[in-house]
C-alpha positions as CSV (number, residue, x, y, z in Angstrom):
1,M,-84.5,14.1,26.2
2,T,-84.6,15.3,22.7
3,R,-82.8,13.3,20.0
4,Y,-81.5,15.1,16.9
5,K,-81.6,13.3,13.7
6,C,-78.2,13.4,11.8
7,T,-78.6,14.4,8.2
8,D,-76.1,14.9,5.4
9,N,-75.8,18.6,6.5
10,T,-75.3,18.1,10.2
11,L,-73.0,16.3,12.5
12,S,-74.1,14.4,15.5
13,R,-72.8,15.8,18.7
14,R,-70.6,12.7,19.2
15,A,-69.0,13.0,15.8
16,L,-68.4,16.7,16.4
17,L,-66.7,16.0,19.8
18,I,-64.6,13.2,18.3
19,T,-63.5,15.4,15.4
20,T,-62.7,18.3,17.6
21,A,-60.7,16.1,20.0
22,L,-58.7,14.4,17.2
23,F,-58.0,17.6,15.1
24,P,-55.0,18.7,17.2
25,L,-53.4,15.3,16.9
26,A,-53.9,15.3,13.1
27,S,-52.2,18.7,12.8
28,L,-49.2,17.3,14.8
29,A,-48.6,14.4,12.4
30,Q,-46.0,15.2,9.9
31,P,-45.0,13.0,7.0
32,A,-41.6,11.3,7.4
33,V,-38.7,13.1,5.6
34,T,-37.4,11.2,2.7
35,V,-33.6,10.6,2.3
36,E,-32.6,9.5,-1.2
37,V,-29.4,7.3,-1.1
38,W,-27.0,6.2,-3.8
39,K,-24.8,3.2,-2.8
40,T,-23.2,0.2,-4.4
41,P,-25.3,-3.0,-4.2
42,T,-22.7,-5.0,-2.1
43,C,-21.8,-2.4,0.6
44,G,-22.9,-3.8,4.0
45,C,-22.2,-0.6,5.9
46,C,-24.3,1.4,3.5
47,K,-27.2,-1.0,4.1
48,D,-26.7,-0.6,7.8
49,W,-26.8,3.2,7.5
50,V,-30.0,3.0,5.5
51,K,-31.5,0.7,8.2
52,Y,-30.3,3.2,10.9
53,L,-32.0,6.1,9.0
54,Q,-35.3,4.1,8.8
55,E,-35.1,3.3,12.5
56,S,-34.5,7.1,13.1
57,G,-37.8,8.0,11.5
58,F,-36.7,8.8,7.9
59,Q,-38.2,7.3,4.8
60,V,-35.4,6.1,2.5
61,K,-35.3,5.6,-1.2
62,V,-32.3,3.6,-2.3
63,H,-30.5,3.6,-5.7
64,D,-27.9,0.9,-6.2
65,V,-25.2,2.2,-8.6
66,Q,-21.8,0.8,-9.5
67,D,-19.9,4.0,-8.6
68,T,-21.1,6.8,-6.4
69,S,-18.5,9.4,-7.5
70,A,-20.7,10.8,-10.3
71,I,-23.5,11.3,-7.7
72,R,-21.0,13.0,-5.3
73,R,-20.0,15.4,-8.0
74,R,-23.6,16.1,-8.9
75,N,-24.3,16.8,-5.2
76,K,-21.3,19.2,-5.1
77,I,-19.4,17.3,-2.5
78,P,-15.6,17.6,-3.0
79,D,-13.7,14.4,-3.4
80,D,-11.8,15.1,-0.2
81,Y,-15.0,14.6,1.8
82,G,-16.0,11.4,0.0
83,S,-17.3,8.2,1.5
84,C,-19.0,5.0,0.4
85,H,-22.5,6.5,-0.2
86,S,-24.1,9.8,-1.1
87,A,-27.6,11.1,-0.3
88,L,-30.0,14.0,-0.7
89,V,-32.5,15.3,1.8
90,E,-34.7,18.3,1.1
91,G,-32.1,19.9,-1.1
92,Y,-29.1,19.1,1.1
93,A,-26.3,16.6,0.2
94,L,-25.3,14.0,2.7
95,E,-22.0,12.2,2.2
96,G,-21.1,9.1,4.3
97,H,-22.2,8.0,7.7
98,V,-24.0,11.2,8.9
99,P,-25.9,10.7,12.2
100,A,-29.6,11.2,12.1
101,R,-29.3,13.8,14.9
102,E,-27.2,16.1,12.6
103,I,-29.5,15.6,9.7
104,K,-32.5,16.7,11.8
105,R,-30.5,19.6,13.1
106,L,-29.6,20.6,9.5
107,L,-33.2,20.5,8.5
108,R,-34.2,22.6,11.5
109,E,-31.5,25.2,11.1
110,R,-31.4,25.3,7.3
111,P,-27.9,26.9,6.8
112,A,-26.8,28.2,3.5
113,A,-24.6,25.1,2.6
114,V,-24.3,22.2,0.3
115,G,-24.8,19.7,3.1
116,L,-23.1,17.4,5.6
117,A,-20.3,14.9,5.2
118,V,-18.5,12.3,7.4
119,P,-15.4,11.6,5.3
120,S,-14.1,8.1,4.9
121,M,-15.8,5.4,7.0
122,P,-15.0,6.0,10.7
123,L,-15.6,3.2,13.1
124,G,-18.4,4.0,15.5
125,S,-20.3,6.2,13.1
126,P,-23.9,5.0,12.2
127,G,-23.6,2.0,10.0
128,M,-20.0,1.4,11.1
129,D,-20.9,0.5,14.7
130,G,-22.3,-3.0,14.7
131,P,-20.9,-6.2,16.0
132,A,-19.0,-6.8,12.8
133,Y,-16.8,-3.9,13.8
134,G,-15.9,-5.3,17.2
135,G,-17.4,-2.4,19.1
136,R,-14.5,-0.2,18.2
137,R,-15.2,3.6,18.1
138,F,-13.0,6.4,16.8
139,A,-13.6,10.1,17.1
140,Y,-14.9,11.8,13.9
141,D,-16.3,15.1,12.7
142,V,-19.5,15.8,10.9
143,L,-18.6,18.6,8.4
144,L,-20.8,21.3,7.0
145,I,-19.8,21.7,3.4
146,S,-20.0,25.3,2.1
147,H,-20.9,26.3,-1.5
148,S,-17.3,27.3,-2.0
149,G,-16.2,23.7,-1.3
150,G,-14.7,24.4,2.1
151,A,-15.9,22.8,5.3
152,D,-16.4,23.6,9.0
153,V,-16.9,21.2,11.8
154,Y,-20.7,21.0,12.4
155,Q,-20.4,18.5,15.2
156,K,-17.7,16.4,16.9
157,Y,-18.2,12.8,18.0
158,H,-15.8,11.2,20.5
């Protein structure tokens, strides 16, 4: 059996096989999407939503602010659709307790829109669904906010 000496310019057959086998896996790995969140420092449901996003595979960068209304205006979310925290993800605004499933759908579909909102703080939405809320759940809508300031139902939750 002939042995080949590995030099700086050649790969051993084993190294070549390992590299070839792992290359498809490396191409599948995608960096986590970052969601940037503005919330007040004492809001428990905001902290729960951040934790929920992290558990759903997002990286989260948190900014504690005293008032989120300026961020909401900067993100072009009308006050009628306001909630307790505002966020940005890949150029889209997120307002309130938006489910991760709809964020991922938004990023897949890429509609011409400002972003998504779950107005108010509906019980049963992500971050408003823990034991502290007694397991109560209310129906709510995830709204797709248009550039004109209007909104359409993007997804209903019952």
